[in-house]
C-alpha positions, 0 to 999 in steps of 0.5 A: 079287064075293063076300067070298071072291073079294075075299079071294082077290084080295087074297091074290093081289095081296099075294103078287104085291107080295111077289114084287116086293118081292124084285125091288127094285133089280133089272132087270125088263121094262117095256112102254110105255103112252104118252108124255106131255110129256117122260116115258114111262109104263111098266107093269111089272105093278104096281098102278101104273105108273112114269114115266121121263124120255124122255132116259134112253132115248137117248144124246146125238145120237140122235133119240127114237122111242118108241111104245106097246107097246115093251118095255124093261128097267128098274131097279125102284128102289122099288115106289111113291113118295109119289105111289103110282107105281113108281120106275123107271130106264131109265138105270140099267138101260142102265148095268148092261147096258152094264157087262156088255157093256163087260167082254166088249169089254175082254176081247176088245179089241173096239171100242165106239161112244161119244159125246163129251158134254162136257169135264172136267179132263184130257179128255172125258166119253163116253156108251157106251150109258148108261155114262159113260166118260172120254176123256183129251185125249191119246187123242182123236186122233193129234195135238193138236186145237185144236177138238174141237167137230166130234166132240161128240155124234157116235158115234165108234169107241173102244177100252176101255183099263181098267174099274173097276166098284167105282169106276165108272171106264171109260177109253177111247181114240179114238186107239187105233182111229185108230192101228190104221187108220193102221197098216193104211193105212201097210202098204198104202201102203208095199207100193204106193209107189214112186218116181214114184208119184202120190198124194193127201195133206193138208197136215199141217204147214208149216215154213220149209223145207217142208211135211209131207203126210199120205199116209194112213198116214205123212207125206212131206216136200215141200221148199220147192224142190219146191213150184214151178218159180217162186221160193217164199220160204216154203211158206205163200205157196202152201199152208195146213194142211188143203189136199188136194194131188196129189204125186209121190214123187221119192225113197223110202228103204225103210230109213228109210221116208222119203218125199220129195215134189214138186209142181212135178214134176207139170208140165213143167220150164220149163228143158227148152228154155231154150237155144232161148229164150234165147241168150248175147249176145241183148238182151231186155226183162223185168220185175224180180221181186225185189231183193237186196243182191247184185243183182236177179232178172228174170222171164224166163218162168213158173218161170225167173228170171235174175240181174243181179249188182250188178257188172253194173248200172253201168259206173262204180259197181261197188258200187251199191245195187240199190234205187237203180238199179231197183225191183220191177216195173220193165221193163228191157232186159238182155243175156244174159251166160251160160246154165248149164243144170246150175246153172239160172242165167242171168246178165244184164247191165243196163249192157251195154244202155247206152253204155260210158263207157270206149269213149266216152271213148276215142273223144273223147280220145286219148293225149297229150291234156291234160285238166282235172279235180277231185281226187276222192280221194288215196291212198298210191299216187296221185291220182284225178281226176274225169273226164267221164261219171262216170269216174276217172283216176289219177295215179300217185305216179311221174307227179306230179313230175320233181324230187320223190319221189312221197311228197313231191310228193303233199303239194302237192295236196288234195281238190277241187283242179282240176288239169291232166294228160296222158292217158298210157293208156286201157285199155277192157278193164281200165277204167283211165285213166292220167294224168300231171302231170309229163309236162306240163313238161320237167325243167330239169335233166338229173336227169330223165334218170335218173328212171324207169330201173332201176340196179344200185346198191351199198349204202353205208349202212344205217339203221333207216328207209332205206338209202343207195346209190350210182348209177353209182359217183357219184350218191347215192341213198336207198331209204326203208323203204316202198320196200324191198319190195312185201310189207310184212313184207319192208320191213326194212333189216336184211335188207341188207348194206353193199356188197351190190348191188341193183336199184332204180328211180329215182323222184325227185330232191330238189333241196335234198339233191341226192339221188335217191329209189329204189324196189326195190318198183317193180322188183318190180311191173315184173317181175311185170307182165312175167312175167304178160305173157310166161308167163300171165294172172291168169285162166290158172289158174297162181299168181303164184308159178308164173309168177315161177318160170317167168320166173326159170328162163327168165332162168337159161336165157338166161344159160347160152346167152350166150357167156362174153364176154357174161356 
């Protein structure tokens, strides 16, 4: 080459480099020469090539695929460094490109694809084609996510919320895209949904009262009672968060947009033919499935339980603790007492499959028999005697002594005493055995003839705690305050007057004072029993006041019908 040519070439190179000097800080087109180790060698038309780290060519999660001849835009930072190589940056070129494109996406509200690369305070960093954006924690999903690792380094659709190129800030939202999708799904779901629709959903949340199911656009409530025909104490026994389940829309309120769901309705109702399988009076064998304070549940078949109430467990112990009688998984014989389809209840009896001790007692003993037993309890109205077969008999105050009042006579006895008594009555239906002590002997004086009878007496004296009356115009009697009335509030001597006539029952005789004990309360009790017997029972639906009123009216009518001379 001649000197002239060399000079010309130097001039041309200088001119070329002068042109590139002006392009420092700008984006130029580069061609890949080769890839060496972790660097890509790029030719941008300078006297030397530049090296760029291979990681600058791809977003996280992408596979590197670069070959010689590929062309890329790169940023020319400096013509050469101390090694004489051009200083180039693909990352800065990508970032510049991204900013231009992202500004357009922000204006048009077009979604972009970003890759979550790491966690920072308050959120996450996102790579969008080389541009670094911030994804707030509240904008990751529709609801809080405990574990975000499945989303790391995976392309995700996002929406740009705001940009500030001067500060280099970009804020994006993944939640906005999900909400748009959810709203579209919700609109479609609401247009298609109807009561009776069968849907698929994912368990979103579990509470004590039910399960919230994501139907793909909106949530529905699956109440705990609609999970299964069988007893479910807590929804977590059946489902867990994330389960995909089939559900049936059992109610849909179009105004409130509330959806009630059911799972058990997808299977046949086990109560549909229950009356064919279980008849009142039938005895069956079944397993105890659950025990509560008020009784025990028995599994009759899948989805159907019956209840043995605590009162139906024992003939003699009405308030027995169910746990002391039976245990869970015990197989027992029970009798069907009631089948209520409407309330979906089956009442069962355990004691009905055992011997009735009251019937047995009545077969082995009869009225008038003398029986011996230990005093189990003493109350204000009588003495309870322990009898065979774990039964109790009661000696009323009026059946303790011929000569003493019941209140005085009962003081002669104490708990654990062994006493003899006569059987006065056996009532199997009411489960009562009435006993008497005074009936074992005959009274030594004729005062016993008056005891138990009702007389119309005349009040002669009134004190604070008792009133004195005259029986048959000759015998003296005392009515204590406690015997003035059945109702405690009426036990006041002040409501009576001297010379007033009152009906009272002779309940005892005091040998020392030669005075009879009488009771108005016993008369009232006798009248109530008679009224119930004639005009109604406790199960008839009529109140006691109605029954006594009817009895009083009848008594008035009878008085009117009597001839004048009989009145």
